[in-house]
Biopython code that builds the backbone (N, CA, C, O; Angstrom):
import numpy as np
from Bio.PDB.StructureBuilder import StructureBuilder

atoms = [
    (1, "MET", "N", (17.077, 5.163, -5.492)),
    (1, "MET", "CA", (16.587, 4.430, -4.342)),
    (1, "MET", "C", (16.795, 2.943, -4.602)),
    (1, "MET", "O", (16.535, 2.457, -5.703)),
    (2, "GLN", "N", (17.256, 2.233, -3.602)),
    (2, "GLN", "CA", (17.448, 0.803, -3.738)),
    (2, "GLN", "C", (16.106, 0.088, -3.751)),
    (2, "GLN", "O", (15.147, 0.527, -3.117)),
    (3, "GLN", "N", (16.053, -0.997, -4.468)),
    (3, "GLN", "CA", (14.812, -1.768, -4.567)),
    (3, "GLN", "C", (14.324, -2.228, -3.202)),
    (3, "GLN", "O", (13.116, -2.267, -2.973)),
    (4, "ALA", "N", (15.220, -2.575, -2.292)),
    (4, "ALA", "CA", (14.829, -3.067, -0.969)),
    (4, "ALA", "C", (14.046, -2.017, -0.185)),
    (4, "ALA", "O", (13.271, -2.369, 0.704)),
    (5, "TYR", "N", (14.230, -0.746, -0.495)),
    (5, "TYR", "CA", (13.562, 0.315, 0.241)),
    (5, "TYR", "C", (12.467, 0.992, -0.572)),
    (5, "TYR", "O", (11.947, 2.032, -0.167)),
    (6, "ALA", "N", (12.113, 0.411, -1.710)),
    (6, "ALA", "CA", (11.098, 1.009, -2.563)),
    (6, "ALA", "C", (9.725, 0.870, -1.906)),
    (6, "ALA", "O", (9.464, -0.076, -1.163)),
    (7, "ARG", "N", (8.878, 1.814, -2.191)),
    (7, "ARG", "CA", (7.517, 1.789, -1.665)),
    (7, "ARG", "C", (6.722, 0.678, -2.337)),
    (7, "ARG", "O", (6.859, 0.437, -3.537)),
    (8, "LEU", "N", (5.890, 0.006, -1.548)),
    (8, "LEU", "CA", (5.033, -1.028, -2.118)),
    (8, "LEU", "C", (3.973, -0.383, -3.003)),
    (8, "LEU", "O", (3.367, 0.620, -2.626)),
    (9, "THR", "N", (3.756, -0.955, -4.161)),
    (9, "THR", "CA", (2.734, -0.435, -5.072)),
    (9, "THR", "C", (1.623, -1.448, -5.318)),
    (9, "THR", "O", (0.600, -1.122, -5.921)),
    (10, "ARG", "N", (1.825, -2.668, -4.856)),
    (10, "ARG", "CA", (0.820, -3.721, -4.997)),
    (10, "ARG", "C", (0.691, -4.437, -3.661)),
    (10, "ARG", "O", (1.657, -4.527, -2.902)),
    (11, "PRO", "N", (-0.494, -4.941, -3.377)),
    (11, "PRO", "CA", (-0.658, -5.657, -2.107)),
    (11, "PRO", "C", (0.098, -6.985, -2.123)),
    (11, "PRO", "O", (0.330, -7.582, -3.174)),
    (12, "LEU", "N", (0.471, -7.422, -0.926)),
    (12, "LEU", "CA", (1.136, -8.696, -0.749)),
    (12, "LEU", "C", (0.309, -9.566, 0.192)),
    (12, "LEU", "O", (-0.304, -9.060, 1.132)),
    (13, "VAL", "N", (0.292, -10.859, -0.059)),
    (13, "VAL", "CA", (-0.345, -11.813, 0.850)),
    (13, "VAL", "C", (0.686, -12.875, 1.201)),
    (13, "VAL", "O", (1.586, -13.183, 0.419)),
    (14, "ARG", "N", (0.528, -13.421, 2.393)),
    (14, "ARG", "CA", (1.454, -14.462, 2.846)),
    (14, "ARG", "C", (0.823, -15.828, 2.616)),
    (14, "ARG", "O", (-0.279, -16.107, 3.087)),
    (15, "LYS", "N", (1.528, -16.658, 1.896)),
    (15, "LYS", "CA", (1.104, -18.043, 1.643)),
    (15, "LYS", "C", (2.291, -18.946, 1.950)),
    (15, "LYS", "O", (3.361, -18.806, 1.359)),
    (16, "GLY", "N", (2.089, -19.871, 2.881)),
    (16, "GLY", "CA", (3.158, -20.796, 3.219)),
    (16, "GLY", "C", (4.392, -20.119, 3.773)),
    (16, "GLY", "O", (5.503, -20.620, 3.595)),
    (17, "GLY", "N", (4.221, -18.994, 4.439)),
    (17, "GLY", "CA", (5.350, -18.293, 5.045)),
    (17, "GLY", "C", (6.044, -17.302, 4.129)),
    (17, "GLY", "O", (6.930, -16.574, 4.577)),
    (18, "ALA", "N", (5.666, -17.255, 2.858)),
    (18, "ALA", "CA", (6.305, -16.337, 1.909)),
    (18, "ALA", "C", (5.297, -15.307, 1.418)),
    (18, "ALA", "O", (4.111, -15.602, 1.272)),
    (19, "LEU", "N", (5.783, -14.095, 1.166)),
    (19, "LEU", "CA", (4.926, -13.043, 0.616)),
    (19, "LEU", "C", (4.938, -13.121, -0.902)),
    (19, "LEU", "O", (5.967, -13.387, -1.524)),
    (20, "ARG", "N", (3.758, -12.881, -1.484)),
    (20, "ARG", "CA", (3.656, -12.833, -2.941)),
    (20, "ARG", "C", (2.674, -11.733, -3.317)),
    (20, "ARG", "O", (1.789, -11.384, -2.535)),
    (21, "GLU", "N", (2.835, -11.192, -4.516)),
    (21, "GLU", "CA", (1.920, -10.164, -4.987)),
    (21, "GLU", "C", (0.527, -10.749, -5.176)),
    (21, "GLU", "O", (0.367, -11.919, -5.524)),
    (22, "ALA", "N", (-0.472, -9.911, -4.941)),
    (22, "ALA", "CA", (-1.863, -10.341, -5.082)),
    (22, "ALA", "C", (-2.680, -9.181, -5.643)),
    (22, "ALA", "O", (-2.233, -8.034, -5.659)),
    (23, "SER", "N", (-3.875, -9.503, -6.098)),
    (23, "SER", "CA", (-4.794, -8.448, -6.532)),
    (23, "SER", "C", (-5.359, -7.766, -5.284)),
    (23, "SER", "O", (-5.278, -8.311, -4.184)),
    (24, "TRP", "N", (-5.922, -6.589, -5.457)),
    (24, "TRP", "CA", (-6.526, -5.900, -4.319)),
    (24, "TRP", "C", (-7.692, -6.708, -3.758)),
    (24, "TRP", "O", (-7.865, -6.785, -2.542)),
    (25, "ASP", "N", (-8.485, -7.306, -4.629)),
    (25, "ASP", "CA", (-9.610, -8.125, -4.156)),
    (25, "ASP", "C", (-9.119, -9.295, -3.309)),
    (25, "ASP", "O", (-9.684, -9.581, -2.254)),
    (26, "GLU", "N", (-8.075, -9.967, -3.766)),
    (26, "GLU", "CA", (-7.534, -11.097, -3.008)),
    (26, "GLU", "C", (-6.970, -10.643, -1.666)),
    (26, "GLU", "O", (-7.177, -11.308, -0.652)),
    (27, "ALA", "N", (-6.259, -9.513, -1.652)),
    (27, "ALA", "CA", (-5.671, -9.009, -0.408)),
    (27, "ALA", "C", (-6.751, -8.589, 0.584)),
    (27, "ALA", "O", (-6.639, -8.881, 1.774)),
    (28, "LEU", "N", (-7.789, -7.911, 0.114)),
    (28, "LEU", "CA", (-8.877, -7.507, 1.009)),
    (28, "LEU", "C", (-9.642, -8.719, 1.522)),
    (28, "LEU", "O", (-10.051, -8.747, 2.683)),
    (29, "ASP", "N", (-9.841, -9.725, 0.664)),
    (29, "ASP", "CA", (-10.491, -10.962, 1.111)),
    (29, "ASP", "C", (-9.656, -11.663, 2.181)),
    (29, "ASP", "O", (-10.203, -12.194, 3.147)),
    (30, "ALA", "N", (-8.335, -11.665, 2.010)),
    (30, "ALA", "CA", (-7.451, -12.291, 3.000)),
    (30, "ALA", "C", (-7.501, -11.538, 4.327)),
    (30, "ALA", "O", (-7.521, -12.158, 5.390)),
    (31, "ALA", "N", (-7.521, -10.208, 4.273)),
    (31, "ALA", "CA", (-7.613, -9.412, 5.502)),
    (31, "ALA", "C", (-8.940, -9.661, 6.202)),
    (31, "ALA", "O", (-8.972, -9.838, 7.420)),
    (32, "ALA", "N", (-10.029, -9.677, 5.454)),
    (32, "ALA", "CA", (-11.350, -9.922, 6.036)),
    (32, "ALA", "C", (-11.410, -11.318, 6.655)),
    (32, "ALA", "O", (-11.982, -11.496, 7.731)),
    (33, "ALA", "N", (-10.824, -12.303, 5.986)),
    (33, "ALA", "CA", (-10.811, -13.666, 6.524)),
    (33, "ALA", "C", (-10.016, -13.721, 7.825)),
    (33, "ALA", "O", (-10.387, -14.443, 8.751)),
    (34, "GLY", "N", (-8.926, -12.964, 7.898)),
    (34, "GLY", "CA", (-8.145, -12.920, 9.127)),
    (34, "GLY", "C", (-8.918, -12.311, 10.277)),
    (34, "GLY", "O", (-8.886, -12.838, 11.389)),
    (35, "PHE", "N", (-9.615, -11.204, 10.030)),
    (35, "PHE", "CA", (-10.463, -10.600, 11.061)),
    (35, "PHE", "C", (-11.546, -11.584, 11.503)),
    (35, "PHE", "O", (-11.783, -11.763, 12.697)),
    (36, "ARG", "N", (-12.197, -12.215, 10.531)),
    (36, "ARG", "CA", (-13.279, -13.161, 10.824)),
    (36, "ARG", "C", (-12.779, -14.318, 11.683)),
    (36, "ARG", "O", (-13.448, -14.728, 12.631)),
    (37, "LYS", "N", (-11.603, -14.840, 11.347)),
    (37, "LYS", "CA", (-11.028, -15.962, 12.083)),
    (37, "LYS", "C", (-10.789, -15.597, 13.548)),
    (37, "LYS", "O", (-11.094, -16.386, 14.442)),
    (38, "VAL", "N", (-10.250, -14.416, 13.793)),
    (38, "VAL", "CA", (-9.978, -14.001, 15.172)),
    (38, "VAL", "C", (-11.278, -13.784, 15.938)),
    (38, "VAL", "O", (-11.380, -14.187, 17.096)),
    (39, "VAL", "N", (-12.271, -13.157, 15.318)),
    (39, "VAL", "CA", (-13.553, -12.930, 15.997)),
    (39, "VAL", "C", (-14.217, -14.257, 16.329)),
    (39, "VAL", "O", (-14.760, -14.420, 17.422)),
    (40, "GLU", "N", (-14.182, -15.211, 15.397)),
    (40, "GLU", "CA", (-14.784, -16.523, 15.656)),
    (40, "GLU", "C", (-14.051, -17.269, 16.767)),
    (40, "GLU", "O", (-14.679, -17.941, 17.586)),
    (41, "ARG", "N", (-12.732, -17.153, 16.797)),
    (41, "ARG", "CA", (-11.937, -17.889, 17.773)),
    (41, "ARG", "C", (-11.933, -17.230, 19.152)),
    (41, "ARG", "O", (-12.107, -17.908, 20.164)),
    (42, "ASP", "N", (-11.734, -15.900, 19.197)),
    (42, "ASP", "CA", (-11.512, -15.196, 20.465)),
    (42, "ASP", "C", (-12.581, -14.174, 20.816)),
    (42, "ASP", "O", (-12.554, -13.612, 21.911)),
    (43, "GLY", "N", (-13.518, -13.923, 19.916)),
    (43, "GLY", "CA", (-14.555, -12.932, 20.164)),
    (43, "GLY", "C", (-14.107, -11.523, 19.798)),
    (43, "GLY", "O", (-12.917, -11.278, 19.604)),
    (44, "PRO", "N", (-15.060, -10.597, 19.703)),
    (44, "PRO", "CA", (-14.745, -9.242, 19.255)),
    (44, "PRO", "C", (-13.862, -8.458, 20.225)),
    (44, "PRO", "O", (-13.220, -7.487, 19.825)),
    (45, "LYS", "N", (-13.823, -8.863, 21.481)),
    (45, "LYS", "CA", (-12.978, -8.143, 22.441)),
    (45, "LYS", "C", (-11.492, -8.366, 22.175)),
    (45, "LYS", "O", (-10.647, -7.727, 22.801)),
    (46, "ALA", "N", (-11.171, -9.261, 21.258)),
    (46, "ALA", "CA", (-9.777, -9.496, 20.884)),
    (46, "ALA", "C", (-9.214, -8.330, 20.077)),
    (46, "ALA", "O", (-8.002, -8.227, 19.890)),
    (47, "PHE", "N", (-10.093, -7.456, 19.600)),
    (47, "PHE", "CA", (-9.668, -6.330, 18.780)),
    (47, "PHE", "C", (-9.717, -5.033, 19.560)),
    (47, "PHE", "O", (-10.524, -4.862, 20.474)),
    (48, "GLY", "N", (-8.839, -4.126, 19.179)),
    (48, "GLY", "CA", (-8.883, -2.771, 19.674)),
    (48, "GLY", "C", (-8.527, -1.835, 18.536)),
    (48, "GLY", "O", (-7.788, -2.208, 17.625)),
    (49, "MET", "N", (-9.046, -0.635, 18.586)),
    (49, "MET", "CA", (-8.762, 0.355, 17.543)),
    (49, "MET", "C", (-8.205, 1.593, 18.218)),
    (49, "MET", "O", (-8.799, 2.115, 19.161)),
    (50, "PHE", "N", (-7.077, 2.058, 17.741)),
    (50, "PHE", "CA", (-6.492, 3.292, 18.245)),
    (50, "PHE", "C", (-6.338, 4.229, 17.069)),
    (50, "PHE", "O", (-5.768, 3.859, 16.043)),
    (51, "SER", "N", (-6.844, 5.442, 17.213)),
    (51, "SER", "CA", (-6.737, 6.419, 16.128)),
    (51, "SER", "C", (-5.913, 7.611, 16.603)),
    (51, "SER", "O", (-5.568, 7.719, 17.780)),
    (52, "CYS", "N", (-5.613, 8.477, 15.690)),
    (52, "CYS", "CA", (-4.663, 9.557, 15.941)),
    (52, "CYS", "C", (-5.324, 10.929, 15.800)),
    (52, "CYS", "O", (-6.194, 11.129, 14.952)),
    (53, "SER", "N", (-4.904, 11.849, 16.628)),
    (53, "SER", "CA", (-5.450, 13.209, 16.567)),
    (53, "SER", "C", (-5.022, 13.935, 15.292)),
    (53, "SER", "O", (-5.639, 14.933, 14.921)),
    (54, "LYS", "N", (-3.991, 13.460, 14.625)),
    (54, "LYS", "CA", (-3.552, 14.096, 13.378)),
    (54, "LYS", "C", (-4.423, 13.680, 12.191)),
    (54, "LYS", "O", (-4.363, 14.296, 11.127)),
    (55, "ALA", "N", (-5.229, 12.638, 12.376)),
    (55, "ALA", "CA", (-6.163, 12.225, 11.333)),
    (55, "ALA", "C", (-7.376, 13.161, 11.354)),
    (55, "ALA", "O", (-7.611, 13.870, 12.333)),
    (56, "THR", "N", (-8.123, 13.151, 10.279)),
    (56, "THR", "CA", (-9.313, 13.995, 10.229)),
    (56, "THR", "C", (-10.413, 13.397, 11.107)),
    (56, "THR", "O", (-10.365, 12.221, 11.467)),
    (57, "ASN", "N", (-11.393, 14.214, 11.442)),
    (57, "ASN", "CA", (-12.543, 13.719, 12.204)),
    (57, "ASN", "C", (-13.233, 12.582, 11.456)),
    (57, "ASN", "O", (-13.704, 11.622, 12.067)),
    (58, "GLU", "N", (-13.288, 12.696, 10.136)),
    (58, "GLU", "CA", (-13.948, 11.678, 9.332)),
    (58, "GLU", "C", (-13.209, 10.337, 9.418)),
    (58, "GLU", "O", (-13.838, 9.286, 9.533)),
    (59, "VAL", "N", (-11.881, 10.378, 9.363)),
    (59, "VAL", "CA", (-11.091, 9.144, 9.466)),
    (59, "VAL", "C", (-11.262, 8.532, 10.852)),
    (59, "VAL", "O", (-11.429, 7.319, 10.974)),
    (60, "ASN", "N", (-11.221, 9.354, 11.893)),
    (60, "ASN", "CA", (-11.419, 8.843, 13.250)),
    (60, "ASN", "C", (-12.825, 8.258, 13.416)),
    (60, "ASN", "O", (-12.997, 7.228, 14.069)),
    (61, "TYR", "N", (-13.813, 8.905, 12.835)),
    (61, "TYR", "CA", (-15.182, 8.385, 12.896)),
    (61, "TYR", "C", (-15.267, 7.022, 12.216)),
    (61, "TYR", "O", (-15.845, 6.084, 12.766)),
    (62, "LEU", "N", (-14.689, 6.914, 11.018)),
    (62, "LEU", "CA", (-14.734, 5.646, 10.288)),
    (62, "LEU", "C", (-13.985, 4.543, 11.036)),
    (62, "LEU", "O", (-14.414, 3.389, 11.024)),
    (63, "ALA", "N", (-12.886, 4.883, 11.678)),
    (63, "ALA", "CA", (-12.123, 3.891, 12.437)),
    (63, "ALA", "C", (-12.964, 3.318, 13.575)),
    (63, "ALA", "O", (-13.028, 2.101, 13.750)),
    (64, "GLN", "N", (-13.611, 4.198, 14.350)),
    (64, "GLN", "CA", (-14.421, 3.698, 15.461)),
    (64, "GLN", "C", (-15.663, 2.986, 14.958)),
    (64, "GLN", "O", (-16.116, 2.024, 15.578)),
    (65, "LYS", "N", (-16.221, 3.441, 13.846)),
    (65, "LYS", "CA", (-17.394, 2.789, 13.275)),
    (65, "LYS", "C", (-17.048, 1.376, 12.802)),
    (65, "LYS", "O", (-17.826, 0.443, 12.999)),
    (66, "PHE", "N", (-15.880, 1.225, 12.179)),
    (66, "PHE", "CA", (-15.421, -0.088, 11.737)),
    (66, "PHE", "C", (-15.243, -1.017, 12.937)),
    (66, "PHE", "O", (-15.705, -2.158, 12.915)),
    (67, "ALA", "N", (-14.574, -0.532, 13.980)),
    (67, "ALA", "CA", (-14.335, -1.357, 15.166)),
    (67, "ALA", "C", (-15.652, -1.785, 15.806)),
    (67, "ALA", "O", (-15.818, -2.947, 16.177)),
    (68, "ARG", "N", (-16.583, -0.852, 15.933)),
    (68, "ARG", "CA", (-17.836, -1.149, 16.625)),
    (68, "ARG", "C", (-18.813, -1.949, 15.760)),
    (68, "ARG", "O", (-19.366, -2.951, 16.213)),
    (69, "SER", "N", (-19.024, -1.512, 14.524)),
    (69, "SER", "CA", (-20.063, -2.116, 13.676)),
    (69, "SER", "C", (-19.610, -3.376, 12.956)),
    (69, "SER", "O", (-20.378, -4.330, 12.836)),
    (70, "VAL", "N", (-18.382, -3.390, 12.481)),
    (70, "VAL", "CA", (-17.907, -4.533, 11.696)),
    (70, "VAL", "C", (-17.298, -5.598, 12.599)),
    (70, "VAL", "O", (-17.636, -6.777, 12.493)),
    (71, "LEU", "N", (-16.397, -5.178, 13.491)),
    (71, "LEU", "CA", (-15.719, -6.146, 14.352)),
    (71, "LEU", "C", (-16.494, -6.444, 15.629)),
    (71, "LEU", "O", (-16.281, -7.479, 16.260)),
    (72, "GLY", "N", (-17.389, -5.543, 16.009)),
    (72, "GLY", "CA", (-18.174, -5.744, 17.222)),
    (72, "GLY", "C", (-17.434, -5.409, 18.494)),
    (72, "GLY", "O", (-17.812, -5.873, 19.570)),
    (73, "SER", "N", (-16.381, -4.608, 18.394)),
    (73, "SER", "CA", (-15.564, -4.272, 19.553)),
    (73, "SER", "C", (-15.801, -2.834, 19.987)),
    (73, "SER", "O", (-15.854, -1.925, 19.158)),
    (74, "ASN", "N", (-15.943, -2.636, 21.284)),
    (74, "ASN", "CA", (-16.023, -1.286, 21.833)),
    (74, "ASN", "C", (-14.663, -0.809, 22.332)),
    (74, "ASN", "O", (-14.571, 0.236, 22.976)),
    (75, "ASN", "N", (-13.612, -1.564, 22.041)),
    (75, "ASN", "CA", (-12.261, -1.198, 22.456)),
    (75, "ASN", "C", (-11.697, -0.165, 21.484)),
    (75, "ASN", "O", (-10.911, -0.490, 20.594)),
    (76, "VAL", "N", (-12.110, 1.074, 21.673)),
    (76, "VAL", "CA", (-11.719, 2.165, 20.792)),
    (76, "VAL", "C", (-11.095, 3.255, 21.637)),
    (76, "VAL", "O", (-11.653, 3.635, 22.666)),
    (77, "ASP", "N", (-9.946, 3.764, 21.219)),
    (77, "ASP", "CA", (-9.288, 4.835, 21.944)),
    (77, "ASP", "C", (-8.601, 5.756, 20.946)),
    (77, "ASP", "O", (-8.452, 5.415, 19.772)),
    (78, "SER", "N", (-8.193, 6.899, 21.409)),
    (78, "SER", "CA", (-7.541, 7.874, 20.574)),
    (78, "SER", "C", (-6.682, 8.780, 21.424)),
    (78, "SER", "O", (-6.978, 9.002, 22.598)),
    (79, "CYS", "N", (-5.625, 9.301, 20.844)),
    (79, "CYS", "CA", (-4.815, 10.264, 21.566)),
    (79, "CYS", "C", (-5.526, 11.630, 21.609)),
    (79, "CYS", "O", (-4.998, 12.577, 22.193)),
    (80, "ASN", "N", (-6.701, 11.739, 21.004)),
    (80, "ASN", "CA", (-7.487, 12.982, 21.060)),
    (80, "ASN", "C", (-7.894, 13.330, 22.483)),
    (80, "ASN", "O", (-8.073, 14.504, 22.807)),
    (81, "ARG", "N", (-8.040, 12.329, 23.330)),
    (81, "ARG", "CA", (-8.556, 12.573, 24.664)),
    (81, "ARG", "C", (-7.515, 13.066, 25.647)),
    (81, "ARG", "O", (-7.859, 13.445, 26.766)),
    (82, "THR", "N", (-6.241, 13.071, 25.253)),
    (82, "THR", "CA", (-5.191, 13.491, 26.179)),
    (82, "THR", "C", (-4.942, 14.967, 26.134)),
    (82, "THR", "O", (-4.085, 15.471, 26.859)),
]
sb = StructureBuilder()
sb.init_structure("model")
sb.init_model(0)
sb.init_chain("A")
sb.init_seg("    ")
for serial, (resi, resn, name, xyz) in enumerate(atoms, 1):
    if name == "N":
        sb.init_residue(resn, " ", resi, " ")
    sb.init_atom(name, np.array(xyz, "f"), 0.0, 1.0, " ", f" {name:<3s}", serial, name[0])
structure = sb.get_structure()
């Protein structure tokens, strides 16, 4: 397999337009800061969560719980309803 198509094994963060390897703690902190920034700027309705019927009930539950409890958004949908 060529290196360009290899699976990522470490998280990456973008700094100054370039991606660099980071620790999991740093990557999760960066993701949380990004969510926080959008909620502060645009409010929780800026987010939506879409889950998949191929995921387990537990994964779908956690996805909607994260959207509602952490992000404060009721914009939750799933292909389960079709």
